[in-house]
C-alpha positions, 0 to 999 in steps of 0.5 A: 741891466743895473745892479738893482735889477740883478739883486731883484732877480737874485732874490729867492722866491718866497714860497709856502707849501700847503698839502695835507700829506706830511711826507709829500708836503715835506718833500716838495718843501725840501725840493724847493729849498734845495733849488734856492727858494725860501720856504717861509711856511707850510700848512696841512689844512685850509684854515691853517693855510689862510692864517699862516699865509696872511702872517708870512706873505709868500710870493707863491703859494703851492696849493693842494685842492683837497684839504681838510677844514676848507677846500683849496679853491676857497683858500685861494679865493680868501688869499687872492683877495688880500693885499699883498696877494700871493700868486697861487700855483695849484699842485693837485693829483686831479686833472678833472676839468671841473677842478682845473676851472674852479681853481682858475676862477678862484684866482690860481695863476697855474695848475700842475699835476702831482705827476710833474717832476721836481725840475718841472715844479721848480720851473713852475714856481719861478714862472708863477713868481714872475707872473706867467700862467703855468699849466700842465700840458693840455690844461692851458687849452682847456682854460683858454677854451672856457674863457672863449665860451664865457666870452661868447655868452651875453656880455655884461653891461659895459660903460659907453664905449667913448669913456672906455680906457684908451690903451697905447699901441704898445699896450695893445700889442702886448695884450694881443700876445698875452691873449695868444698865450705867450709868456712874458719872456716870449713877448719880450723876445718877440717885441725886443724889449725887456721882461720888466718892460713887458710886466710894466705894460701889463700892470699899466693895462690892468690898472687902466681896465680895472682888472685884477690878474692875467686871467681876467686880462686874457678874457678881456682880450678874447671878448674883443677878438684880439687873440684872432688878430 
């Protein structure tokens, strides 16, 4: 690891906390700051969250779904489509399947229940910043199951197969492990390569396939049966 990598890893994660309950919002921000994160802003309603996030450009947005002015899922859609887009970790009191799926479809990277402890939240923020999907136990299977269901439906019109982008053997291998639900760290250990190399392979694959995030990548892999290999 060179000095640049060390500096990059040592840089604090830039986080913004959005929740309409001031005491809860302040407590989450305090816990994250105490853990070494840089809390760049907080917000208490949807429109304020969008404005401030565009101004301060956090790496990770810790987002409640139940917000005045604009629902959390809409906030997520507004910001994930921006450049640079933050990664969104939903922190919600609701474990309702419909809420979880709506958040993921809006572009959220992860979904954590408010019953999670401070250490679990801090770990989730760090993993979200690294690009890993983070879900409260039980919810990851739900999300994967939904994408299996969607993949089993009518396939969208696709370009002729001969013109489909070609992935390298290593990119295909990484994609297969992503589809199986492994984190970047687990993939790096499995393939005996660095975490950064895994990220590079995923970014290259996203570019070749013209996909935008890991959720779309998982769906692509499931549609092609890579998770069963």
